[in-house]
N, C-alpha and C positions, 0 to 999 in steps of 0.2 A: 558561476555561482549565481543563484537566483536573487533577484532584487528583493529586499526585505519587505517592500510594499506590495509585492506580487501576491495574487490570490494563492491560497494554500489548499491542497487536496490530500487527504489521507485515505489510502486503500488498506482495508483490514480483512484478513482471512485467518483461519485458525493457526496454520503453521508458518505463514509468511514464507512459503517455499515454492509457490507456484503462481496462482492467480493474482495475488496482490503484487508480487514482484513483476509479473508480465504487464499488468495494468500500469504500474508506476513507470516502467521502462518505456512503454508505448507513449504515455502522456509526456514524459520527459523528452522523448524524440520529437513529438509533434509540437510541443509548446516551448521547448527550450527554457530560457531563463524567465519567460513571462509568467510561469506558474511554479510555486514551491511544491514539490511532489514528495510525499513520504509514503512508506508502506510499513505495516506492522502486523503482528499476529498475537492472538491471546495465549497461544502455547507454541512459540516458534520452534521450528525444527533446527537441527544442528547445521544444516546447509540448504542450499537451493536444490530442488529436485533436478537431477542430471538431464532428464528428458525435457524439462523446461529450459534449461541452459542451452541444450542442443536446438530446440525449436526456435528460440530467440536468435541464436547464431545464424540459423537459416535465413532470417530476415535482416541480418546485419546488425543485430543489437547484442552486445556482450554484457551479460549479467553474471558471469562466473564469479566475480569478486564480491557480489552482494551477499549480505548476511541477514539472518532473521533478527527482527527487532521485537521486543516485547511491548505489547500495548495493554494497558495504559503504561506509558513510560513516565518516569518522574525526573525532571519536571515535565508535565504534559504541555506540548506546544499548542498554541491556539490554532485550530483548524476549522474554518467555516464550512467545509464540505467533507463529509466522510462517506466513503463507498464501502459497504459491507459485502464481501464476496463469499457466497456459499451459505448453505442452510445451517451449517454447524456454528456459524457466528452468531446465531440468534441469541443464545444465552449471554454471550459477551455484549451484544448490542443492548439487551435489556438491562444489564448491569451498568452500562456506560452512561455517564452524564451527557447531557446534550452538548454537542461540540460546537454548534453554531446555528445559523439560521436554517440550514437544511441538512438532512442526512438521508441516505437511501441505501437500498440493497440492489446490487446489480444482477444477482442471480440467486436462485434457490437450488 
């Protein structure tokens, strides 16, 4: 369980079924409890893309039990850093309130 005082990162993509789940899983693996990691989607899919689950399993990370989470969630957690993954998140990003000191887009 991450420390409540640990920095927080939110990865957002449209379906929360691939990129954001992979990014969150890799950061969790690398940072452990030193960072609070969340992922979400503006229109989450019913489940994680099976190709993504298989790819992550190849590197020893099991995300099969992960589920899509709607962003913005209520209540919205305080997140100082949000990473927007994919071009289709632009509309969600424009509608989003500023989440903290920095926000960025990892890919278009």
